[in-house]
N, C-alpha and C positions, 0 to 999 in steps of 0.2 A: 317897456316890455320889448322881448324880441320873441318873434316866432319865426320857427325855419325848420327844415328838415334836419334829423339827426347827423346825415352824412355832410352838411355844412356847417357842421358845430365848429370847427379848426377856425372858420372865417372869423370865429368871435375872440381869438387868442389874443391876447393884450389888453383887453379892456380891464381885466382884474388879478391880481394872484390867484386867488382864490378858483375864479373860473379857467384859469391855466391849469391847475391842479386837476380839476375836474375832467378837463378835456384829455389832459394827458393819460387820467388814468380810464377813461371811456375806452381810449386807443387800445389800449390791453387789456380790456376785461369786458365782460358781456354784464349789462346789465341785470338781463332776465335771470341770470342766476343768483342774484342776490337772495336772500330769505325776507321774510316778513320782519319787521321791525326795524331798528337802528344797525347801519354799518358805517365804521368808521373809515374813512379814506385818508383823512390827514387830521386826526384828533377830533376837536370839536370846530377847527377852521371848514374842514370842508366833510360831509357824511351825507348819507342817506337815508331816509326813512321810505320803506316799501309797504305799502297797504294796501288792504282790501277795502274798497269804499262803495257808495253807494252814490247815483249821481241825486240831483234833485233839482225841485223848480226855483228860479231865480226869487220868488214869492219865501220860499223856505232857508233863503241862504241869505248871508252878509257879506260886505266887503273884509275882507282882513288885511292887515299892515304890519311890516316889521321894521323895525329900527337899525339892527345889526347885522341881518343875514338877507341874500336873495333866494329867492325860491328858483333852482331849474327844475322844472317836472316833465314828465314823460308819463306817457300809458304804455302798460304791457299787454293788458287784455281788455277791450272795450273801447270806447270814446267818450270825451265831454266836453262840452260847450266851457267857454270862461268868458269872463267878462273883466274889463279894467275899466277906469275912469281918469281922466286927467283933470276933471272938474271938480269943483267944491264938494267936500264929503263932512259929514257931522260925526262926531264920536259916537261910539255906543258903550260908552263905561270907561272903566278904567284899563291901562294897559299892562298887560301882564308882563313885569320886564324879564323875569326869568324864563319864562316862555318864548321873550320877543314876538308876541303877538297881541294886537290890537283888532278891533273891530270897527265897523264905522258903515253908513249909508251914506248915499248920496244927497247932498241937498235939495230940498224942493225945488230949487229952479235948473239943477243940475240934469242937463238933458244929453251930455255928452259922455255918452256910453260906449265901449268897444268891445265887439264878441267876437269870439274865435271858436275854432274846433280844434281841441288837443285830440290825436289818434297816434297808433302806432307808428315810427317812424319820423315823428314829429319832437318837437321841445318847445317850452315857452318858458322864458326867463322873465321873472318878476322881480325887478330891481327895489332895492330898499326905500321905504317909503311910498311904493306904488301900490294905491288899493286894488285888491284884485280878488276875484268870486270865482274860485275853482270847481270843478266837480259839477257843472250843472250840466241837465239833460241836453241832450242834443235837439235839434229842430225833428227830426226824422225817429225820434227814439222813445221809448217809454223810461220811468225812473228804472234804472236797474244798476248792476254789479260792475265796478271797473277795478282793475289792479293798475298801481301805478307807483312810481318813484318820486318824492317830492327830494331832491338834493338841496342841502342846505350849504349856501356857500357866504361865509364871515366877510363882509366887506374891509376892503383895504384900510380903511380909516381905523379899523379894530384888531387888525392883524396881528400884532404885536401883544395885544393885552390876552388872547385868546390860545388855549394850549391847542400844541399842533403834532 
């Protein structure tokens, strides 16, 4: 996971081809002007999903994982907490290959949970295979609405397989 201010995103240039494409795109575009739904930046290699969502409690959420795409998430309105774990997880069923999404929960002996807050002007990158639980209620807030973007960035290992 990477967590930083949006103004520092350029420092991460060179980590992946798709992240470089996104950094270049953000240098010339205002993400707040994107419509709700999917916007292609470079075909299926780099695209944005803009959504109105609601925060939730950790008890009402699960960790998600991806095998082909990393998530670069920013909040446009509101704030959310997120959780990751480098510790052991247990799958919650079948992995959706087409949707590139699986769900899991921390194993009973895994107390290695990392919590952060995502708000306007910041971003979080959840790398491929990293269990992450977004859209959590912040410590000082009630469950409520947020508007966010989840940029999907295909991993370098899949770059040539994906339409761009």
